Phi, psi and omega in degrees: 000123175281166182305317182295324178292318177299320180294322178296318182299315181295318177301316179300315180301316179303315182295318179297319176297322178295315181295316177303324184284324190255343188248106181291327177300308181298321174305312181294322180298316178298319179296320182297314182293322175295327182290329173290324192256339183253126177208164182271098180281130173273098187303320178296317176296316177304314176298318179294318177300316178300315182288334184272342185289146177292170184299320183302336180272342191293332180292350181273355180308125177083355178303310169220171179292346185244008187308311186258021185297330189240351193289342185254016186292157179262126182244122176274123177290332183230131177242133191247318189260166186306321183300335182252027172292155179304146184238166164264123180252111178269121178259118179235165177294309174203167180218097182208152174302133181097349176231005186259077186273199189301324181293318180288324174301316181293317181303314179296322178300321183294314181299315183291323179296313180295317176299318178295322178288326184266359180057050183230149171285159182249130176240143180246133179242123177265124182257357172276145177298136188300132178281147181304136181085351174265169182198168175294323180294322178292318178295323177293324177293318178299322175296315179296328182288315188284325183233073183309332183290342179286342180300147171238121184050041176083357184245160177306131183256352180259121179273142179241135178239126182284156178302323182299341183252000186300319184289344177261012183247137178269132176248171184244149184297334185259010180294150175255123182260138175241117174261147194232359187196152182303328181284353169259323179295326177299310180294325179297317180298318177299322179293329174293314180300327177284346176086015181259343180232126175289131182299326183281006177250015182250126174257137179244102174280109183257123187240358170191175174268093197279343166309326180295343181284348178241155177289172178297117194187179173307311183299320179298315182295312179301313179301313180296321179302332181294337182280348180256012185282351176081023177276165177281122189257140174238122193248130178271092175112140178290318178305317180290324179298319176298318182296312181300324178295320182288311191274314186254003181052041175268125177258088176264126182298149178299326180293346169258033177234134184230153180275149171308145178286124175237130181278086190293322177300318178292321179291331173296321176294319176300316179300324179296330182275347183290150180222156174275100189254162180291327181260126176270119181258129177256128181252129182245119177286093186250114182229092183301331186272358179250104187302331185285348176272002165056049186301309185292331177292317177298324176295314179300321180294323180290326176295326174295316181300317182301312180298318181301322183269003187303324180263010186273344182069023180270149172266119188228139176239147179241124184234151178237137175219156180127320181194135185292136173206171180288152178296149188235130174287138179243001185245038177074019176094003178285332174087005179285325184235122181230153172267110182272121182275130172250358176065201177285130182250145171303154188308309184288325179292323178300313181288331171298317181291319182294341177295338180261006181241105188273359175227136183232136166242124189217113185250143171204119187262071177194158185287346183281128176286115182285168183289314190307318181299326180278328170305318180285310186299313183288332180267018167099002176275159170266124189243143179243133175216171175272135173290150176213100181048047171060030175266354187243332180301131171081010178285334178200141181302329180273000183253120177259120180250121182232170178300148182275070170224152188301320181294310182302315182290317181301313181294326181288323175295320178296321174297318176299321180293316179300319181291318179301316180296325185274324189242352184074187181292166185267350188090169184296129179219096179301156171293149172288147182306130178078006184297322182248005182121176185270188181289148177304310185302322178294324178287330176290321175304316176296325178290319182297316179301317177301311183297322185281332175291326175296324180288334187294000000 
């Protein structure tokens, strides 16, 4: 390497480090990219996976980091003792405290509901390489803490298998498998191709249109291919079911669609705590590292709203929750109006805080309706969100869905602020029955019936 090339590399490294230190958006972007691509690969286990898989699975080596995670499993054709009765096998990316958010919580709830109806034990398989400090025992304890009813004699009743231990674990020919994310559905699909998992024993819990989480790429194509794998689908939310029908031509029955879980009793208490105050507080669900939450677009929209409200004489505050970031100036650099970041809040603190915010801006550039817009709307706040292929309009009277551009969103926020200042909160306003889908237990009942009819 010559001196001039070395000098340029050092200069580039200095610029990157400077930007990383001062630019929170860039820092979060780098962290997300590193989190997706860097993992502690167990080379010995990866070699065993490659050596164990049938020939039909070998072309998939290296397609994704999880492609061969399940294709070499050992399947017992006959199970004789109670310990080896058929099970429900839930496949997740990982299961650890700090990473078990709403999607993982829902997946566990589905697996436990299905296990109870089919009178089977639940086993969880993690296909991401185990993170330092995590263990199967820690994951089992997490499930027991989140779902106390899963305990057996006071101890964790759900067994967890790390990826490193999958090849040493025996599975059954009649097990029911649940895939929960495209990075788990893909290795299950490869295992089906390898002949170790029956296709009609696989349930695919779809909770968003996940190809959209990646740019146009191999990851996008593989994620989209999982919807064509022929699995029995269980879909989280009616808007997502309609979108899958439109974009992927998937005909998922309504009875296998369920609404996201919202704590309606808690939201009714939040509504009772809201007051008509002199200061209108705007809550922005701000997560810079999650591209689908459109953080920078939301900031631009709030700046439009600040300009629009400048002559109204209203007292308005702007707050952000969801992920920690630096406070952001909203008034052209004068520093009089800032978006104040509160980061990730504990559950109780979050709901106490939203009771004081009568306007909510919550964006999600995907068809699955996220929780924050409905936490706000049901509990009496006026909520602004982005429309996405006609999946949001008319879902709730307190929810305004507009096009995803800064001016449309900003004007909608300004209008919501004026209405909140003039009229105060709307009071508790529940969702119409079926607006987001039916009850989870009814969807699992329908799924159970299909699975048992196939076994008969």
